[in-house]
Structures are given as structure tokens and as C-alpha cells.
C-alpha atoms as one frame of an Amber mdcrd trajectory, in Angstrom:
protein
 -23.473  23.398 191.560 -26.403  25.054 193.522 -26.070  28.382 191.336 -26.064
  26.210 187.816 -29.811  23.828 189.249 -30.634  27.471 189.800 -29.972  28.434
 186.576 -31.111  25.508 185.087 -34.761  25.509 186.663 -34.790  29.376 185.911
 -34.209  29.095 181.513 -35.614  25.777 181.169 -39.249  25.020 182.937 -40.889
  23.550 181.044 -38.315  20.872 181.456 -39.738  20.770 184.974 -43.157  20.793
 184.169 -43.749  17.553 184.914 -42.431  16.817 188.401 -43.846  20.654 189.000
 -47.332  19.108 188.349 -46.475  15.633 190.336 -45.004  17.990 193.252 -48.294
  20.102 193.009 -51.184  17.617 193.094 -48.555  15.494 195.989 -48.867  18.876
 198.445 -52.491  19.555 197.590 -53.273  16.570 198.253 -51.027  16.132 201.798
 -52.132  19.473 202.572 -56.058  18.794 202.754 -55.817  16.352 204.671 -53.671
  17.231 207.625 -55.615  20.421 206.948 -57.614  18.669 209.706 -55.624  18.609
 211.815 -55.000  22.532 212.138 -59.795  22.301 212.504 -59.407  19.644 215.389
 -56.795  21.220 217.073 -58.518  24.748 217.679 -60.744  25.908 219.938 -63.768
  25.241 220.512 -64.266  21.731 218.659 -65.906  18.972 220.811 -64.773  16.230
 221.396 -66.656  13.171 218.868 -66.206  15.847 215.605 -62.002  16.443 217.448
 -61.977  12.420 217.138 -63.319  12.048 213.721 -60.654  15.032 212.321 -57.648
  13.355 213.990 -58.515  10.046 213.040 -58.856  11.052 209.056 -56.034  13.147
 208.958 -54.141  10.217 210.570 -54.929   7.274 208.176 -55.602   9.358 204.329
 -52.239  11.186 205.403 -50.257   8.371 205.843 -52.247   7.318 202.346 -51.689
  10.840 200.859 -47.711  10.504 201.973 -46.638   6.490 200.994 -48.160   8.150
 197.018 -46.621  11.463 197.075 -43.495   9.552 197.803 -43.586   6.675 195.113
 -45.570   9.000 192.410 -43.042  11.894 192.800 -40.282   9.192 192.476 -41.764
   7.672 189.259 -42.332  11.215 187.482 -38.336  12.080 188.300 -37.063   8.686
 186.951 -38.518   9.181 184.060 -37.156  12.716 184.188 -33.148  11.989 185.107
 -33.206   9.548 182.429 -34.064  12.066 179.833 -31.107  13.788 180.536 -28.396
  11.140 180.181 -26.737  12.939 177.373 -26.543  16.459 179.624 -25.496  14.538
 182.326 -23.416  12.241 180.374 -21.927  15.788 178.724 -21.036  17.205 182.661
 -18.776  14.249 183.332 -16.877  14.527 180.114 -16.961  18.832 181.129 -15.434
  17.026 184.560 -18.046  17.563 186.962 -18.217  14.567 189.586 -20.807  12.281
 190.414 -21.338  14.735 193.828 -21.387  17.956 191.993 -23.928  16.323 189.200
 -25.738  15.181 192.506 -25.784  18.003 194.301 -26.912  19.734 191.042 -29.815
  17.242 189.942 -31.217  17.812 193.594 -31.146  21.071 193.956 -33.336  21.462
 191.092 -35.678  19.218 192.274 -35.932  21.062 196.165 -35.804  24.461 194.411
 -39.184  23.291 192.224 -41.182  20.984 195.659 -40.587  24.199 197.492 -42.738
  26.323 194.692 -45.292  23.072 194.094 -45.978  23.282 198.116 -46.033  26.693
 197.680 -48.779  26.983 194.960 -50.599  24.375 196.690 -51.449  25.859 199.346
 -54.743  28.203 198.319 -56.402  24.824 196.592 -55.456  23.212 199.258 -56.864
  25.549 201.871 -60.773  24.907 199.183 -60.112  21.621 199.071 -60.171  21.399
 203.243 -62.542  23.494 203.220 -65.086  21.479 201.163 -63.606  18.062 203.188
 -64.904  19.408 206.200 -68.728  20.696 204.746 -68.971  16.882 203.272 -67.975
  16.242 207.114 -70.833  19.144 208.035 -73.811  17.333 205.606 -72.731  14.250
 206.635 -73.306  14.641 210.275 -70.402  13.298 211.729 -68.866  16.716 212.412
 -70.976  19.866 214.226 -71.892  22.231 211.877 -70.762  25.231 213.928 -66.315
  23.734 213.762 -64.671  25.051 210.908 -62.032  24.837 209.214 -58.756  26.311
 210.304 -55.447  25.876 207.627 -52.368  25.865 210.015 -49.161  24.949 210.874
 -49.332  21.470 210.297 -50.777  21.656 206.721 -47.879  23.441 205.444 -45.312
  22.308 207.578 -46.515  18.697 206.836 -46.825  19.715 202.738 -43.374  21.278
 202.400 -41.343  18.259 204.309 -43.349  15.311 202.624 -42.591  17.044 198.983
 -39.491  18.357 199.693 -37.810  15.654 201.390 -39.936  12.754 198.620 -38.942
  15.046 195.546 -34.671  15.623 197.217 -34.588  11.363 198.284 -36.346  10.373
 194.817 -34.442  12.699 193.078 -30.478  11.964 194.438 -31.497   7.747 193.839
 -32.735   8.690 190.202 -28.774  10.593 189.578 -26.968   7.743 191.126 -28.515
   5.156 189.003 -27.674   7.471 186.115 -24.041   8.988 186.927 -23.328   5.301
 187.564 -24.994   4.038 184.122 -23.000   7.412 182.804 -19.463   5.611 184.135
 -20.403   1.987 183.122 -23.064   1.853 180.884 -24.448  -1.149 182.919 -28.295
  -1.572 182.953 -28.613  -3.213 186.026 -30.896  -2.101 188.680 -28.595   0.321
 191.646 -28.588  -0.682 194.916 -31.174   2.294 195.790 -33.594   0.879 194.433
 -33.287  -3.306 194.926 -33.361  -1.994 198.429 -36.428   0.066 198.133 -38.503
  -2.707 196.431 -37.328  -5.308 199.098 -38.473  -3.292 201.415 -40.812  -2.281
 199.823 -42.792  -5.889 199.593 -41.533  -7.101 202.961 -42.752  -3.953 205.186
 -45.990  -4.171 202.716 -46.446  -8.537 203.441 -45.427  -7.678 207.529 -48.764
  -5.235 206.922 -50.871  -7.266 205.664 -49.766  -9.854 207.717 -51.008  -8.281
 211.177 -54.480  -7.938 210.118 -54.800 -11.251 211.313 -54.276 -10.057 215.205
 -56.626  -7.328 214.616 -60.490  -7.464 216.386 -62.589  -8.274 213.428 -64.935
  -5.021 214.495 -62.048  -2.904 215.356 -62.079   0.404 214.463 -58.439   0.275
 212.226 -59.359  -3.347 210.816 -58.854  -1.972 207.758 -55.708   0.415 207.996
 -53.462  -2.528 207.386 -54.920  -3.990 204.672 -54.915  -1.146 203.137 -51.238
  -0.117 203.924 -49.582  -3.814 202.670 -51.375  -3.258 199.511 -49.917   0.737
 198.330 -46.633  -0.769 199.934 -46.519  -4.468 197.238 -47.522  -2.502 194.619
 -45.100  -0.232 195.131 -42.803  -2.929 195.052 -44.403  -4.717 191.951 -44.034
  -1.681 190.399 -40.537  -0.675 190.637 -39.484  -4.372 190.037 -41.542  -5.293
 187.946 -39.186  -3.835 184.997 -36.846  -6.782 185.732 -39.045  -9.266 184.798
 -41.536  -8.160 182.342 -37.340  -7.372 180.406 -37.445 -11.832 180.955 -40.942
 -12.570 179.945 -41.071 -10.339 176.932 -38.480 -13.038 174.766 -41.262 -15.317
 174.960 -44.236 -14.148 173.520 -45.690 -15.142 170.719 -46.086 -11.986 168.312
 -45.134 -11.338 164.520 -45.231  -8.674 162.178 -42.865  -4.930 161.728 -44.928
  -3.793 164.660 -44.607  -6.284 167.541 -40.853  -7.173 165.703 -40.137  -3.362
 167.004 -42.748  -3.204 170.060 -40.082  -6.695 171.750 -36.983  -4.464 170.344
 -38.104  -1.961 172.509 -39.572  -3.519 175.508 -36.273  -5.545 175.717 -34.050
  -2.114 175.268 -36.243   0.400 177.809 -37.605  -2.568 180.153 -35.842  -0.732
 183.401 -36.796   2.810 182.378 -40.428   0.909 182.214 -40.864   1.649 185.971
 -41.637   5.172 185.944 -44.859   4.081 184.318 -45.629   0.694 186.118 -45.437
   2.244 189.345 -48.238   5.207 188.992 -50.082   1.696 186.814 -49.890  -0.632
 189.909 -50.464   1.789 192.667 -53.472   2.769 190.785 -54.789  -0.596 190.281
 -53.641  -1.866 193.605 -54.996   0.717 196.056 -58.423   1.309 194.249 -59.034
  -2.389 194.244 -58.065  -3.691 197.459 -60.232  -0.009 198.861 -63.345  -0.483
 197.114 -63.532  -4.149 197.208 -63.076  -3.746 201.259 -65.614  -1.314 201.585
 -67.996  -3.577 200.357 -67.033  -6.418 201.975 -67.331  -4.367 205.086 -70.672
  -2.801 204.285 -72.602  -6.933 203.264 -71.122  -7.406 207.022 -72.737  -4.744
 208.620 -75.587  -5.733 205.877 -75.274  -9.313 207.646 -75.414  -7.877 211.373
 -78.661  -6.470 210.461 -77.856  -3.404 212.798 -78.137   0.396 211.526 -74.556
   1.752 210.407 -72.590   3.625 213.430 -71.206   7.224 213.103 -67.404   4.941
 212.439 -68.730   2.916 210.359 -70.567   6.088 208.301 -66.724   7.900 208.843
 -64.916   5.601 207.760 -66.748   4.639 204.109 -67.050   8.190 203.581 -63.536
   8.040 203.958 -62.467   5.166 201.454 -64.595   6.686 198.858 -63.077  10.225
 199.117 -59.657   8.749 199.309 -60.416   6.680 196.617 -61.851   8.737 194.157
 -58.988  11.169 195.223 -56.579   8.632 194.544 -58.052   7.208 190.906 -57.595
  10.865 189.746 -54.390  11.590 191.079 -52.732   8.532 189.595 -54.495   8.806
 186.952 -52.712  11.902 185.772 -49.166  10.604 187.370 -49.845   7.581 184.816
 -50.596  10.187 182.253 -48.332  12.571 183.080 -45.782   9.725 183.248 -46.452
   8.817 179.778 -46.744  11.804 177.957 -43.080  12.516 178.799 -41.936   8.908
 178.330 -43.316   8.895 174.604 -42.477  12.880 173.982 -39.485  11.972 174.777
 -38.888   9.207 171.902 -39.391  11.673 169.484 -36.053  10.951 167.656 -36.256
   7.339 168.118 -40.057   7.618 165.381 -37.749   9.255 163.357 -34.855   7.022
 163.475 -36.995   4.118 162.638 -39.215   5.916 159.976 -35.988   6.532 158.381
 -34.929   3.277 158.186 -37.932   2.518 156.775 -41.155   1.305 159.127 -43.654
   3.202 157.818 -46.344   6.097 160.451 -48.570   3.231 161.009 -46.020   0.790
 161.948 -44.951   2.491 164.703 -47.880   3.638 166.148 -48.946  -0.443 166.292
 -45.522  -0.795 167.907 -46.885   1.920 170.579 -50.118  -0.011 170.721 -48.540
  -3.743 171.030 -46.070  -1.833 174.166 -49.021  -0.434 175.875 -51.047  -3.638
 175.640 -48.167  -5.204 177.376 -47.999  -2.343 179.842 -51.693  -2.726 180.874
 -51.730  -6.933 181.107 -48.437  -6.521 183.641 -49.487  -3.091 185.406 -53.124
  -4.178 186.241 -51.580  -7.930 187.409 -49.197  -7.098 189.431 -52.037  -4.388
 191.400 -54.397  -7.151 191.577 -51.748  -9.319 192.667 -51.019  -6.263 195.356
 -54.802  -5.424 196.365 -55.919  -9.427 196.693 -53.047  -9.566 199.661 -55.493
  -7.094 201.177 -58.540  -8.212 200.506 -58.206 -12.272 201.692 -56.931 -11.394
 204.839 -59.556  -8.308 205.712 -62.200 -10.829 204.405 -61.546 -13.941 206.410
 -61.343 -11.899 209.784 -64.462  -9.372 208.545 -66.600 -12.415 207.111 -66.409
 -16.359 207.430 -65.759 -16.084 203.879 -61.651 -16.090 202.057 -63.146 -13.694
 198.935 -65.648 -11.337 198.874 -69.214 -11.272 196.312 -67.732 -12.526 192.745
 -70.032 -10.191 191.487 -69.383  -6.999 193.270 -65.878  -7.668 193.589 -65.073
  -8.317 189.672 -67.381  -5.435 188.569 -64.887  -2.842 190.757 -62.143  -5.305
 189.252 -63.371  -4.779 185.250 -63.964  -0.792 185.898 -60.340   0.030 187.104
 -59.259  -1.692 184.948 -60.812  -0.431 182.275 -60.161   2.997 182.977 -56.218
   1.744 184.093 -56.829   0.935 179.949 -58.153   3.738 178.910 -56.210   5.889
 180.473 -52.485   4.036 179.148 -53.825   3.642 175.728 -55.244   6.626 174.629
 -52.048   9.023 176.235 -49.709   6.869 174.573 -50.925   6.765 171.509 -51.912
  10.893 171.198 -49.021  11.612 171.960 -47.118   8.945 169.763 -49.946  10.539
 166.773 -48.627  14.120 168.220 -44.916  13.443 167.465 -45.485  11.493 164.321
 -46.689  15.011 162.592 -42.776  15.932 161.906 -41.042  15.147 159.377 -38.876
  11.899 160.596 -35.297  14.086 159.638 -36.546  16.795 161.529 -36.919  14.812
 164.856 -34.111  13.470 164.643 -32.210  16.350 163.885 -34.540  18.420 166.191
 -33.812  15.593 169.073 -29.638  14.844 168.742
């Protein structure tokens, strides 16, 4: 099976493009921020610069590891589900579930190692730019040069390969179980991860109440809690979506097709909902908390300290990276999921649906996905924002004007990404004749 896995990667590199892209971007993020540890450990670095670099690497390294794991997991889930026919053929040929798991996990590990090695060059350049940002803000001495060493390379390989292998194991385990039993119920591994993320996230946001209102680490627990809650909502939302979609008051051929597709494919939507909820929850939570922090400092009437500037720079940098990373992962997952439905679109057209009705179906599905993902992402963000605001100030919620502006901006980016990717990809798939689409995909 190991030989089969290597040959599978060599013969069909295009199939692994989505996984390679997510692992490459994830490894770049992890290596970039963990290279700050190599920089802090170099000779001649003063104590203040070392403390700021180490804190930045620890905080953002944790964010990066969580995001990389969940992003790769969502991409692999879509990829493995697209290979259900291949997995079923292997089962009929005599392969055992254990052999198939070793093959898919081996493929994912090979792709992750290649992606991590490719990410070394971009991570070096991004690390230098990040240290330059600290130089420009005066938080790190200008004599401190960027260093890319064992901490960056080791963490990038470890996080990427572990996340890819673990996510592939859970995804293929569910796929082999599905081919054997034809069941659509969530696997135990996914259920365990969903509950673990929700419980850990709830504990993290609760810890906020035990911290000092002026402590440097006050923002970390609610942000971690929002990320974990968003991940838990993203993996568990398809089950709730399946129950709610039947009650939607939709009429017309496109609405009928959309409701039918959402009922059948609700379990497969976790690969799209996960990056969408992560993007919304993380971006809204971090930006709103930073706005609360800025208002609290302004209300105190004291100039910003170096630590406050560091925290603001970190948050803005992290949010910028997360916005780009999450959007790419969202577009990546949507493109892979929509492209895979080419045969379904051809069958619907052969059954009498017009291309306009099929595009209408995709538009309605995109609207339902956007509302669901933004809703759960907002809930996860509020779960972190409220404890932080209560501890940092005397209020319960941040100032409404700023908070609503942030929310509308993030929700708008999410809607543009979902609608734009889904409709453009579906329109390209509909250019092929219906008979050709069904024949080629069969």
C-alpha cells in the first residue's frame, strides 16, 4: 500500500493540488512565526527584543497550528469524499480498510512533506518581512537580524505532517465505513473532535474571568476559545443544517434542486463550513477585541506602552494573515467541491433543468451556506468578545458602531468569496455538453 500511495501521488498530481496548497500555506505560516524563536535565540539579542520575539512566536504559533490543522482537515475531507468510488473499488478488489487507510495516510504524509519543503523559501522571506515590521515600529532593536533555523523547520514539518496524517486518518476511516455500511451518520472521531473543540473553547473563554484586566495575556484565552468554538460549530453545523433546510420556505425549480442537494450533501458541507466559520469567528473576535483594547487605553488617558503596541501589531498581522489564509482555504474547498459536481449538473440538465436553473440552485445553496457559516462564526466570536469586554471594561459589549462596521466588513468578504467561487466554478462546469459531463465523470 505504501508503494501504491507513492505511485498514486506520482500519476495523479492534479488530484492533490488542493491538499498541497493548504499544506503549503499552513507550513509557511507556522515556519514564519516560529522563525522568531530562532531569531530570539541568536547571539547578541537584547532582553527586550528577545521577550517580544518569543511572545509573538508563542501566541501566533498557537493560532497558526490550530488554523493549519483545521484547514488541512477540511481540505482532506473534501478530497477523500471525492474518492469514494475509488475506495469502494479497492474494497471490492480485496483491500482491507486498514490497507486503504495506510495508502491515503501515506499519500497525505508525502504531500505534506513536499509542501513543507516548498514552504521554506517563502517562510524565510515572510520572516524577514515580519522582523522588519518590528524594526519599523521600534519594538525590536535594528541590530537584530532574522534567523531561520531548526525551530522553524522542525515546527513546520511536525505541525504540517501531523495535521495531514491525522486528518487523513479520520477522513478515510469515515469513507471506508461509509462504503461498507452505507451510513451517513457522523463518525465517532468527528463527533469526538466536535465535542472536544466546543468544551475546550468554552473552558478557554471562561478562563478570561480569572485573569487580571490589565494583564498582557488577557486577550489570548478568549481568542483561542473563539477559534475552538468556531471549529466545533463548523464540524457540527451540517447536522443542524440538515434538520433545518427542510423548513425553508423556498419555491421554484432552483429552490427544489437546492433543498434536495442540501439534504443529501449536508454531511459533505463541513469541508466548506469549517473555513467559513473559522474566518468569520477569528476575524470578528480579534478585530473587536483590539478595538475594545484601544478604547480602554484611550479612556485611561495614558500613552500606549511597548507591550500594547506589540499586541496591536500582532493582532493586525494575525488578522491579515488569517483573512488571506482562510479566504484561500474557503475558495480552495468551494472550487474542489463544486468541480466535483460536474456529473450531477449534467444529470440535472439531462433530466430537464436549464443551465439557469442549475445556477439558481448554486446561488440558493451559497446563500444558505453563507448565512449558516456567518451565524455560527458570529456566535463563536461573541463567546470570546463578551468575556473580554466585561473584564477589560465596565460594559458587556463593545461600542456598537465599531463592532457593526467590523461585522459587516467580514460578512461581506465571506459572502463575496462563497458566491463568487461557487457561481464562477459552476458556470465553467456548465459550458460542457450535458452528455459529455456525465460520460467524462463516470
